[in-house]
N, C-alpha and C positions, 0 to 999 in steps of 0.2 A: 860386920855385915850388914846393909842397911836392909829395913823391912820392908823388902817389895818383891815381886816376881816380874821380872824383866821381858822374859821368853817362855812360853810354854810350847814345847814341842811334842808332837804326835806322830809317833813311828806309823807308817802305814803301808800297806801293801802295793798299792798304784797310786801314785802321789797325783796325776793328772784325775784318775778316776774320783779319788777323795775329795779333790778341789772342787770337782763340778757338784759333789754333795752340797758344800758349804757355799758356793755359788749357789745352787738350787733355794738354799735359806734366807739368799740376798744379801749376804755377806761381800764386799768388794777386796779383791785381791791387792795387795800392796808392792807384789814384785813387779818387776818389770820386763819387758821384751829381751831384755839382756841377761837377767836372770836365769841360772842352771833351771830347766824342768824336774829337777829332782828335790826342789824346794819351791814351796810354794808359802805364801806369809799373807796374813792378813792383820790389820792394825787395829788394835781394841784400846778401848780407854786406860791407856797408862801401858798397857802391856802390846805383846805380838804373840799369835797364835801360828806357828810354824807347823806345815806339813813337811815332813823328810821321809826319804823311802827308808823301811825298816831295815833293808839290808847295808845301808850305808851308816845307818845308825852303829848297826853291830858290829861293822868294821871300824867305825869311831871307838866304840869301846872297846874292842878287842874281844868280844865275845860271840858264840854263834847265833847267827841269826834266830834259828827256834828257841834261843833263852829270853827273847822279848815277844811278850805276847798274853793275851787272856786279860782278863779285867785284875788289874792290880789294887783294888780296894779303893782307889780316888775315883771321886767324880768332877767334872767341870759343871757348874751352875750358871745358869743363866737367868736372872732376877726380872721381874716384870713389875709394872705398876699396879694392876688389878689382877685379882684371881680370873678374869673372866678371859685373859690373855693367854692363859696356861693351855689352856685343852687344842686351841689352835696352834698353836706354836708346835705341839706334839704331831698333829696331822700333817704340818707341813713336812716335819723332819721325815716322817713316814713316807709321802709324797715324792721327797726326795731321793728315797732309796734308804733311809735308817729304818729304825725299828722299836716301836713303842714296848718297852720295858714294863711300864706300870702307868696306866692311865690316870689323868688329873683328878684330883682329890682332896679333901681337907685330912691336916696331918695334924698328930695329938698337939702339936706346940703352938695351933694356930695359924698356920698359913696352907697354901694351896698348892700342891706339886706334882710332878708328874716324872718320868724319865723315859729316854730315848738313848738307844744307842748308835753311832755313825754306821757305815759298813765296813770300819774295820774294828768293831767292838769298843769304841771308847765311847765310857757312859757319860751322859749330862742331866742335869737336872735341868728341869724350867719351874721356877718357883716364883709366888708372891709370898713375901713376907712381909706383914702387917707392921711388924716392930723394927723393919730396916728400909723404909722409903729412900728410893735411888735419889740421888742429885738431878739437878736439871739436864746435868749432861748425860744420865743414865748412870754414872758410877754408882756403884755399891758400898755401903759405910756400915759395918754391923752396927746395931743398934740405932742406925741413922747420925753416929757420932762423924760429924764433916760433912754431911750431907746437906746441907742448909740449903734450902730453894728459895 
C-alpha cells in the first residue's frame, strides 16, 4: 500500500448544508454541475475532501445509519504559517456555522492551536507548528522534511 491518503470522506446529514459551511470557509468545490447532489468534493493539496450523505455511506457499508456518528477520536488539521492566523480561522469557522471547541492558544510542544467542529461534528484543528514549516504550496510535511521553500 502506498504511503498516502487520496480521499477523505466525511459522512454528513445534509450534503448541501455541509457544503455551504465549507464554501463559507473559502473552499472551492471540485464537483461540477453533472455530479450528483449527494456528493460534494474539494480538491486539497494531494488529496480530496468529499462530503457524502451519511445515509448513503451507511448503505455502502451495509450498516445502520445510526452506527455512524459522533467524535471518532480523529481530527483533521489545517496548518498555517504563523500563530496569528489561528484565531481568525476559528472565528471564520464559527461565523460559517461551526462551533469553536478550544480557542486559540499556545500548546506544550511549542505550537499554537485551536479546535472547531463543523456542523456535523467533524473536528478540525487549526495549528501553527514552528517545527514543521509549510512548503511554498502550503503542503504540510512533518518536521519540515520535503518542504523546502
